[in-house]
C-alpha positions in Angstrom: 115.7 144.1 42.1 114.7 142.9 45.8 116.9 139.7 45.3 119.8 142.2 44.1 119.2 144.4 47.3 119.3 141.3 49.7 122.4 140.3 47.8 124.0 143.4 48.3 123.2 143.8 52.3 124.5 140.2 52.8 127.9 141.2 51.2 128.4 144.4 53.1 126.9 143.5 56.4 127.4 139.4 57.0 130.3 139.7 59.3 129.6 136.9 62.0 132.5 133.5 62.3 130.2 130.2 61.3 131.2 127.4 62.7 130.2 128.5 66.9 128.4 125.6 69.0 127.7 127.5 71.7 124.3 129.1 71.6 124.0 131.2 74.1 121.0 133.9 72.5 118.5 133.3 70.1 116.2 135.2 68.3 112.8 133.9 66.9 111.2 136.0 64.0 107.8 136.4 63.5 106.7 140.2 62.0 103.3 138.8 60.6 100.8 141.6 61.3 98.0 138.7 62.2 97.0 137.9 65.7 96.9 134.0 64.5 100.8 134.1 63.4 102.1 134.9 66.4 99.8 132.3 68.4 100.4 129.7 66.1 104.5 130.7 66.7 104.1 129.3 70.4 104.8 125.6 69.9 108.5 126.4 68.0 108.7 128.8 71.2 108.2 126.0 73.3 110.6 123.5 71.6 113.1 126.1 71.3 113.3 126.1 75.0 113.3 122.5 75.6 116.2 122.2 73.4 118.1 125.2 74.5 116.9 125.3 78.5 120.1 127.4 79.5 119.4 130.1 76.5 117.8 133.3 76.4 115.2 133.1 73.9 113.8 136.6 72.3 110.5 136.9 70.2 110.7 139.6 67.1 107.1 140.3 67.2 104.2 142.9 65.5 103.8 146.1 68.3 100.4 145.2 68.1 100.0 142.0 68.8 103.7 141.5 71.1 101.3 141.4 74.5 100.1 137.6 73.4 103.5 136.5 74.6 103.2 138.5 78.1 103.6 135.4 80.9 105.0 132.8 78.8 107.5 131.1 80.0 109.7 130.2 77.2 110.7 133.3 76.0 112.7 135.8 78.1 112.1 139.0 75.9 109.4 140.3 73.5 111.0 142.6 71.2 108.1 144.9 69.4 108.6 145.8 65.8 106.2 148.8 64.7 105.6 148.8 61.3 103.6 152.3 60.7 106.0 154.2 63.3 108.8 153.0 61.4 108.0 154.6 58.4 107.6 158.1 59.9 110.5 157.4 62.2 113.3 155.4 60.4 115.8 156.5 63.2 113.9 154.5 65.5 114.1 151.1 63.6 117.4 151.9 62.8 118.5 152.4 66.6 116.5 148.7 67.3 118.6 147.0 64.6 122.0 148.2 66.1 120.7 147.1 69.4 119.9 143.7 67.9 122.9 143.2 65.9 125.0 144.1 68.9 123.2 140.7 71.0 125.1 138.9 68.0 122.8 135.9 68.3 124.2 132.3 68.0 120.6 130.9 66.2 118.3 133.2 64.7 114.8 131.3 63.5 112.7 132.2 60.9 109.2 130.3 60.9 107.9 132.3 57.5 107.7 129.9 54.4 107.9 132.4 52.2 110.0 135.2 50.8 109.8 138.6 52.8 112.1 141.5 52.0 111.7 142.8 55.5 112.7 139.4 57.1 115.5 139.5 54.7 116.3 142.9 55.8 115.8 142.0 59.2 118.2 139.0 59.5 120.9 140.4 57.5 121.0 143.4 59.9 121.2 141.6 62.7 123.3 138.8 62.1 123.0 136.1 63.6 125.7 133.3 63.4 123.0 130.5 62.1 120.0 131.6 60.7 117.6 129.0 60.3 114.4 128.6 57.6 112.8 127.2 55.3 113.6 126.2 52.0 111.9 128.2 48.9 112.5 130.8 46.1 115.0 133.4 47.8 115.5 131.9 51.2 119.4 130.7 50.6 120.0 134.4 50.5 119.3 135.2 53.7 119.5 131.7 55.4 122.5 129.8 56.3 120.6 126.6 56.9 117.8 125.4 54.9 114.8 123.1 56.3 112.9 120.6 53.5 109.8 122.6 52.9 107.0 120.9 54.8 104.2 119.2 53.3 101.1 121.5 52.3 98.9 119.2 55.1 100.7 119.1 57.9 99.4 121.4 60.9 100.8 124.8 61.2 102.0 125.0 64.3 103.9 121.8 63.9 105.0 122.6 60.4 107.0 125.8 62.2 108.4 123.7 65.1 110.0 121.6 62.4 112.6 124.0 62.1 114.1 122.2 64.7 114.2 119.1 63.5 117.8 119.2 62.5 119.0 119.7 65.7 116.4 118.0 68.1 114.6 115.1 65.7 111.6 114.6 64.8 108.5 116.1 67.1 104.8 115.3 68.1 102.2 118.2 68.3 100.8 117.1 71.3 104.0 117.8 72.9 104.3 121.1 72.1 100.7 122.6 71.9 99.6 126.3 70.9 99.8 128.1 74.1 98.8 131.2 75.8 99.0 132.5 79.4 96.8 134.9 81.4 97.5 136.0 84.8 95.3 135.6 87.6 94.7 139.6 87.5 93.9 139.5 84.0 91.4 136.5 84.6 89.6 138.2 87.7 89.6 141.6 86.5 87.9 140.4 83.0 85.3 138.0 85.4 84.3 141.2 87.3 83.9 142.9 84.0 81.6 140.2 82.7 79.4 140.0 86.0 78.9 143.8 85.5 77.2 142.5 82.1 75.1 139.6 83.8 77.4 136.8 82.7 78.9 134.2 84.5 82.3 132.1 84.6 81.6 129.2 81.9 78.1 129.9 81.6 78.4 131.2 77.8 79.6 130.5 74.6 82.3 132.8 73.5 81.6 133.5 68.9 83.5 135.5 67.0 81.6 136.9 64.1 84.5 138.1 61.8 87.1 136.8 59.4 89.0 138.0 56.6 87.4 138.7 53.1 86.4 135.2 51.4 86.9 133.8 54.9 84.0 135.7 56.8 80.9 133.6 57.3 78.7 136.7 57.9 77.2 138.2 60.9 73.8 137.3 59.8 74.9 133.3 59.8 76.6 134.0 62.9 73.3 135.7 64.8 71.2 132.8 63.5 73.4 130.8 65.0 73.2 132.4 67.9 69.9 132.9 68.1 69.5 129.2 67.3 71.5 128.2 70.5 70.0 130.4 72.7 66.6 128.7 71.7 67.9 125.2 72.0 69.9 125.3 75.3 69.2 128.7 76.9 72.8 129.4 77.0 74.0 133.4 76.6 76.6 133.8 73.8 78.9 136.7 73.7 79.1 137.5 70.3 82.7 139.1 70.1 83.7 141.3 67.1 86.8 143.6 65.9 86.6 147.3 64.1 86.0 145.5 60.7 82.5 144.3 61.6 81.2 147.7 63.5 78.7 148.9 60.6 77.2 145.0 60.5 76.8 144.7 63.8 75.0 148.3 64.1 71.7 146.4 62.7 71.5 144.5 65.9 71.5 145.2 69.5 72.4 143.4 72.7 69.9 141.2 74.2 69.6 138.9 77.4 70.8 136.3 76.2 73.1 137.7 73.2 75.6 140.3 74.1 78.0 142.4 71.8 81.4 142.9 73.1 84.1 144.4 71.1 87.3 143.5 73.6 89.5 146.9 74.5 92.5 144.7 73.8 94.1 141.4 72.6 94.4 140.3 76.4 90.8 141.4 77.1 89.7 139.2 74.1 91.8 136.5 75.0 90.4 136.2 79.0 86.8 136.8 78.0 87.4 133.1 75.7 88.9 132.0 78.4 86.1 131.7 80.7 83.6 130.4 78.0 82.4 126.7 77.8 82.9 126.8 74.0 84.3 129.4 70.9 82.5 129.4 67.7 84.0 131.0 64.5 85.7 131.0 61.8 89.5 130.9 60.3 90.5 133.9 62.3 92.9 135.0 64.7 90.7 134.6 68.0 90.1 130.8 66.9 93.8 130.1 67.5 93.8 132.1 70.8 91.0 129.6 71.7 92.8 126.9 71.1 95.7 128.1 72.6 93.7 128.8 75.8 92.5 124.9 75.5 88.9 125.8 75.3 86.8 123.6 72.8 85.9 124.6 69.7 83.7 124.7 66.5 85.2 126.1 63.4 84.1 126.8 60.0 86.3 126.5 57.0 85.3 127.1 53.4 87.8 129.6 52.3 91.1 127.8 53.3 92.8 124.8 54.1 91.5 123.4 57.2 93.9 120.8 57.7 96.7 123.2 57.8 94.9 125.7 60.2 92.1 124.1 62.3 92.6 123.2 65.9 93.6 119.4 66.3 92.1 117.3 68.9 89.2 116.0 70.4 87.7 118.8 71.8 87.7 120.6 68.2 85.0 120.2 65.4 85.8 121.6 62.2 83.5 122.0 59.3 85.3 122.3 56.2 84.4 122.0 52.3 86.1 124.2 50.6 84.0 127.2 48.3 80.8 125.6 50.2 79.5 127.8 53.0 77.7 125.7 56.0 74.0 125.4 56.4 72.8 126.4 59.9 71.7 123.1 60.3 75.1 121.5 59.7 76.9 123.7 62.1 74.3 123.2 65.0 75.1 119.2 64.8 78.7 120.1 65.6 77.8 122.6 68.2 75.3 120.0 69.8 78.0 117.4 69.8 80.8 120.0 71.3 78.1 120.8 73.9 77.1 117.0 74.7 80.7 116.6 75.4 81.0 118.7 77.8 77.8 117.9 79.6 75.6 120.4 78.5 71.8 119.4 77.5 69.5 121.2 75.4 66.2 122.6 77.6 64.0 120.3 78.5 66.5 117.5 78.1 
């Protein structure tokens, strides 16, 4: 039924002429309501800018995470998509889509690698001249040009940036890393905020104790890890958490060396991670955020595919064994290696 709906919409709404070579307006669609997915799309944004330096680049992003692209030098406009609001106020969505259709984008890029009714409808109504996406069942209904479905072994940011391979050739991920950009005001305000909590810049480890469903390592395990780090190194731990962890966190109290913080917004979360010496967490959005801020990481993967999602590079260490959560000693070994890399010794060492 959904495929039939897409076919009907395409029949009546796809009007643009094909064959135009001048690409002046570009739209990247990334509507997933997940923090990490938008961060992972930043290499594609940068590569698009390099390939089309004079073009205007817009990113269609979920309203709850659109601020992640603030200050990004490769983006001209961020267009927020408010999922919940449009359910009760569909006229606002219609108004937005009319405005986007009038922009007459010459190129639309869709990095999602599976069928999405929402993205399909958006793509058809927006009516870009060329809509490029991956080749998967149903994608031909709303993509004009299909890119070979990437290997599941490829790193996700690299997979997405390959949408442009047809016009830009092969790509090395080292040239297009994930990136998030903070301004000086955000950093200064966060440093003052941390100072009031007795926390100094680059004198703490940021740890996020959250995780979706089976990917969660558990608040208790993260607390045991934090206590071991404090005992061995005397380093403060900033234990970051979200609304989903509130109930479990309530069992613990902040101490002199382990401080619990529920960031007021995503930009503050990013700034706290950015001022840390090391980030530790599972396969969650904040992990990708830390990598995008060029912070060393220790990540824990036991319920998702590490090769596709774990940060790459010498400063990132990963535990990976599908179906087998690590014990404390195993994670501590990775932490020891990371701290040694940045010149931190154990107490008395």
